[in-house]
C-alpha positions in Angstrom: -0.3 0.4 -0.1 0.8 3.3 0.0 -0.2 6.8 1.4 -1.1 9.2 -1.9 -1.7 12.1 0.7 -1.0 13.4 4.1 -2.8 16.6 5.3 -2.1 17.6 9.2 -3.7 21.0 11.0 -3.2 21.9 14.6 -0.5 18.7 14.8 2.6 18.8 17.1 4.5 22.3 15.7 2.2 22.0 12.4 -0.4 24.6 11.9 -0.9 23.0 8.6 1.4 21.0 6.3 0.4 18.7 2.9 2.6 15.8 1.6 2.7 14.2 -1.2 5.2 10.9 -1.0 6.5 9.1 -4.0 4.2 6.0 -4.0 7.4 3.5 -4.7 11.0 4.2 -2.5 12.4 6.7 -0.5 10.9 9.6 0.8 13.7 11.7 1.9 12.6 14.7 4.6 15.5 16.7 6.3 15.8 19.6 8.6 17.7 20.4 12.0 16.4 18.7 14.9 13.3 19.7 16.6 11.6 21.3 12.7 9.1 18.5 13.1 10.4 15.2 10.6 9.0 13.1 13.4 5.9 14.6 13.8 4.9 13.9 10.1 5.6 10.1 10.4 3.9 10.0 13.8 0.3 11.5 11.8 1.0 8.9 9.0 1.7 6.1 12.0 -1.2 7.0 14.0 -3.5 6.1 11.7 -2.1 2.1 11.5 -1.3 2.4 15.8 -4.0 4.5 17.1 -1.7 6.3 19.4 1.8 7.6 19.1 4.8 5.7 18.8 7.0 7.9 20.9 4.6 7.2 24.0 3.0 10.7 23.7 0.0 11.1 25.7 -2.8 11.6 23.0 -3.7 15.2 24.3 -0.1 16.3 23.6 -0.6 15.9 19.7 -2.4 18.4 19.8 -1.0 21.8 18.6 -0.5 24.1 22.2 -3.6 26.5 22.3 -5.8 24.5 20.3 -8.7 22.7 21.2 -8.8 19.8 18.1 -5.6 18.5 15.1 -6.7 17.3 12.5 -5.7 14.1 10.5 -6.2 13.1 6.9 -4.7 10.8 4.7 -5.0 9.3 0.9 -3.9 5.9 0.3 -4.2 3.0 -2.0 -4.5 -0.5 -0.4 -4.7 -3.6 -3.3 -5.8 -1.5 -6.0 -8.7 0.7 -3.3 -9.1 4.1 -2.7 -9.1 5.4 0.8 -9.5 8.3 2.5 -8.8 8.4 6.4 -10.0 11.2 9.0 -9.2 11.7 12.3 -10.2 14.2 14.7 -8.0 14.2 18.1 -9.2 16.1 20.6 -8.9 17.7 24.0 -12.8 18.0 25.2 -14.7 14.7 24.1 -13.6 11.5 22.4 -11.4 11.3 19.1 -13.7 10.3 16.0 -12.3 8.2 13.0 -14.1 8.6 9.3 -12.8 6.0 6.6 -14.5 7.0 3.1 -16.6 9.7 4.6 -18.4 6.8 7.1 -18.4 7.9 10.7 -17.0 4.6 12.8 -19.0 3.8 15.7 -15.8 2.1 17.3 -12.1 4.3 16.8 -10.7 0.8 16.7 -12.5 0.1 13.4 -9.8 1.9 11.7 -7.3 -0.9 12.6 -5.9 -3.0 9.4 -7.0 -0.2 7.1 -3.6 1.4 6.7 -0.5 -0.6 7.5 2.6 1.0 8.2 6.1 -0.3 10.4 7.6 2.2 12.2 11.0 2.8 13.7 13.1 5.1 15.7 15.9 5.6 17.7 14.2 4.8 20.8 14.1 1.1 19.6 16.8 0.3 21.0 14.9 -0.3 23.9 13.2 -2.5 22.6 16.1 -4.9 23.0 17.4 -2.7 26.6 14.8 -2.2 28.0 12.3 -4.3 30.2 10.1 -6.8 29.2 6.8 -5.1 28.9 8.3 -3.1 25.8 9.5 -6.7 24.6 5.8 -7.9 25.4 4.2 -4.1 23.4 6.9 -5.2 20.4 4.6 -8.2 19.2 1.2 -7.3 20.1 1.7 -4.5 18.2 2.7 -6.5 15.6 0.6 -9.0 15.8 -2.4 -6.2 15.6 -0.8 -5.2 12.3 -1.5 -8.7 11.0 -4.6 -9.4 12.7 -6.8 -6.1 14.2 -8.9 -8.6 16.2 -6.1 -9.1 18.3 -6.3 -6.0 19.2 -9.8 -7.0 21.5 -8.2 -9.9 22.8 -5.1 -7.5 24.6 -7.6 -4.7 26.1 -9.9 -7.8 26.8 -6.5 -9.2 28.5 -5.8 -5.7 30.7 -9.1 -5.1 31.6 -9.1 -8.9 33.4 -5.8 -7.8 35.7 -7.1 -4.6 36.3 -10.3 -6.3 37.8 -7.9 -9.0 39.4 -5.2 -6.6 40.5 -7.7 -4.5 42.3 -10.0 -7.6 43.9 -6.1 -8.3 45.4 -5.2 -4.8 46.7 -8.6 -4.9 48.5 -8.1 -7.7 49.6 -5.2 -6.4 52.3 -2.8 -9.6 52.7 -5.7 -11.7 53.7 -7.5 -14.5 51.4 -11.1 -14.4 52.9 -14.3 -17.0 51.8 -15.8 -13.7 49.5 -12.7 -13.1 48.2 -11.4 -16.4 47.4 -14.7 -16.6 45.3 -14.5 -13.4 43.4 -10.8 -15.0 42.5 -12.0 -17.9 41.0 -14.5 -15.8 38.5 -11.5 -14.0 37.8 -9.3 -16.5 37.4 -11.6 -18.6 35.0 -11.0 -15.0 32.4 -7.5 -14.2 33.0 -6.8 -17.9 32.1 -8.7 -17.7 28.7 -7.5 -14.7 27.6 -4.0 -15.5 28.7 -3.7 -18.2 27.1 -4.6 -17.0 23.9 -2.8 -14.3 24.2 0.3 -16.2 24.9 -0.8 -18.6 22.2 -0.7 -15.6 19.3 2.5 -14.4 20.7 4.1 -18.1 20.6 3.0 -18.7 16.9 4.0 -15.3 16.0 7.7 -15.8 17.0 8.2 -19.2 15.6 7.2 -16.9 12.5 9.5 -14.1 12.6 12.1 -15.8 13.5 13.5 -16.4 10.4 12.9 -13.2 9.4 14.8 -11.3 11.8 17.8 -13.7 11.1 18.0 -12.7 7.6 17.4 -9.2 8.0 20.0 -8.4 10.7 22.6 -10.7 7.8 21.4 -8.3 5.5 22.3 -5.7 8.0 25.7 -7.0 9.1 26.5 -8.3 5.9 26.6 -12.1 6.8 27.6 -14.7 4.2 25.5 -16.7 3.3 27.8 -19.9 5.0 26.9 -19.4 8.5 25.5 -20.3 11.7 22.0 -18.5 13.3 22.9 -14.7 14.4 19.7 -14.1 15.6 17.7 -16.2 17.6 14.5 -15.9 19.2 12.7 -17.4 21.9 8.9 -16.7 23.8 9.8 -17.1 28.0 6.2 -17.8 29.7 5.7 -16.9 33.5 4.5 -20.2 34.7 4.3 -24.1 33.1 1.5 -25.7 32.6 -2.4 -24.6 32.1 -2.9 -21.1 33.3 -6.1 -21.9 35.1 -3.8 -24.5 37.7 -0.4 -21.6 37.3 -3.0 -18.6 39.5 -4.6 -20.9 41.8 -0.9 -22.1 43.1 0.1 -18.5 43.0 -3.0 -17.3 44.9 -1.2 -17.8 48.1 1.9 -15.1 47.0 -0.5 -12.7 44.8 -2.3 -12.1 47.7 0.8 -11.3 49.8 1.7 -8.6 47.1 -1.2 -7.4 46.1 -0.3 -8.2 42.6 -0.7 -10.8 39.6 2.2 -12.4 39.1 2.0 -15.2 36.6 0.7 -14.8 32.8 1.1 -13.5 30.1 1.4 -10.0 31.5 4.9 -11.0 33.4 6.5 -13.5 30.2 9.5 -11.7 28.0 10.8 -12.8 24.2 14.1 -13.4 24.7 17.1 -12.0 21.7 20.5 -13.8 21.4 22.8 -12.7 19.0 25.4 -15.6 18.5 23.8 -17.9 21.6 24.0 -14.6 23.5 21.3 -12.2 25.1 21.4 -9.8 23.4 19.6 -7.6 26.0 23.6 -7.8 28.3 26.5 -8.9 26.2 25.1 -7.4 22.7 27.7 -4.3 21.6 25.3 -0.6 21.4 25.6 -1.0 17.2 24.7 -4.9 17.7 21.1 -4.2 19.6 20.7 -0.9 17.2 21.0 -3.5 14.1 18.7 -6.2 15.9 16.1 -3.7 16.9 16.0 -2.7 13.4 15.6 -6.3 12.0 13.3 -6.3 14.5 11.3 -4.0 12.7 11.9 -5.6 8.8 11.3 -8.8 10.1 8.0 -7.9 11.4 7.4 -5.8 7.8 8.2 -8.9 6.0 5.5 -11.4 7.8 2.9 -8.1 7.2 3.6 -8.0 3.6 3.1 -11.8 3.1 0.0 -12.0 5.4 -1.3 -8.9 3.7 -0.5 -9.0 -0.6 1.1 -5.9 0.4 3.8 -4.0 1.6 3.2 -1.5 4.6 4.3 2.0 4.6 7.8 1.4 5.8 8.9 4.8 8.5 12.0 5.0 8.8 12.9 7.9 12.1 16.6 9.2 12.3 17.7 5.7 11.1 21.0 6.4 10.1 22.3 8.7 12.9 23.1 5.6 14.6 24.4 3.0 13.1 28.0 3.1 11.6 28.7 3.8 7.9 29.2 0.4 6.8 25.8 -0.8 8.5 24.0 2.6 6.7 25.4 1.0 3.5 23.5 -2.7 4.1 20.2 -0.8 5.0 20.2 1.3 2.1 21.1 -1.4 -0.6 18.4 -3.7 1.6 15.5 -1.5 2.0 12.5 -3.1 0.6 10.3 -2.8 -2.2 7.4 -0.2 -1.7 7.0 3.4 0.0 9.6 4.3 2.6 9.4 7.9 4.3 12.2 8.2 6.1 14.0 11.4 8.1 17.6 12.9 8.8 19.0 15.7 10.2 22.4 14.6 8.3 23.5 13.4 4.8 22.4 10.1 3.9 24.2 6.9 2.4 24.9 7.4 -1.7 23.2 4.5 -2.6 19.8 5.4 -1.6 16.4 5.6 -3.3 15.7 8.7 -2.7 12.9 9.6 -5.3 10.8 12.8 -2.9 12.9 15.3 -1.3 11.5 18.1 1.3 13.4 20.3 3.4 11.4 20.4 6.6 11.8 23.7 9.2 9.6 24.9 12.3 6.9 23.1 11.2 6.8 23.9 6.7 7.0 21.2 4.7 9.3 23.2 1.0 8.9 20.1 -1.6 12.4 19.3 -3.6 11.6 17.1 -6.4 14.7 14.7 -7.1 17.6 13.7 -4.9 19.5 15.7 -2.6 22.3 17.5 -3.9 
């Protein structure tokens, strides 16, 4: 798929702006730090995820002093024209429209726009805590199968209710608390097993794609041992319902649910060593990028169309060799790429624009 035109108003530092990226190849957005380059990628990504990939609360996406931001994307997917519109409101609920039809639930827009996002902060998926890796898996699952969003939301709802009940017990398992816990344990076991199984299946399919992407970025030869390995690590053994019942005393004492998919982790290894603690900074960045490119390949295969690839300042933290390797192995389709400095000469730039203080200055052709 590709974005024909993105229009934004009162979004971040933009009063209004319009961008028509190249349908194929790279659209390069250059400008100084703080000019608003990443904000443009954030606007495109919002349609795919319904949230900021930078973790910014929705209210802060609206330009200071305004009450509403408006995003509009004209796109084409598998020969079908799409018009997706969003109103982000400081007061009242956000609203979405698809082909000028109001959507009853904002979640219904998921799956219309497909996008893969990489930013420098992605290194935290490797270096940071398990929650970031679980989010990576769940976000990718939503791209592959938008209905996973409902399972993810149900898991969060059940956990919130169960943890609230554990806190209210004040460390004492009374009969009335035990009875209600039985109900929430059954609900958590059902949705938890589903989420964990979907994550495990995803990791199995993702493993060879990530390994291949990492090999390309690292310029490893074909005759090599597997460079990157992925393992989904559950926080329990056996049926989840039994694990919840076995951990009940500990959960009451700690007032928190100690087993379940909310405690699982994605273990990432490079050449047999834990990437989180043993890989160099450069290797960690390459693995983080390989995770995105591997997921991009899976989504392309599943939907029969390539997501829009959004690369935010991707070359700033890679060594020259990896920069050249990435420039030469970008997947086919539409890519929007931001940079505050020069880019590799091998990069297939089709459109070029300068961004200055929330204003876009298009300049067709590759930069000088």
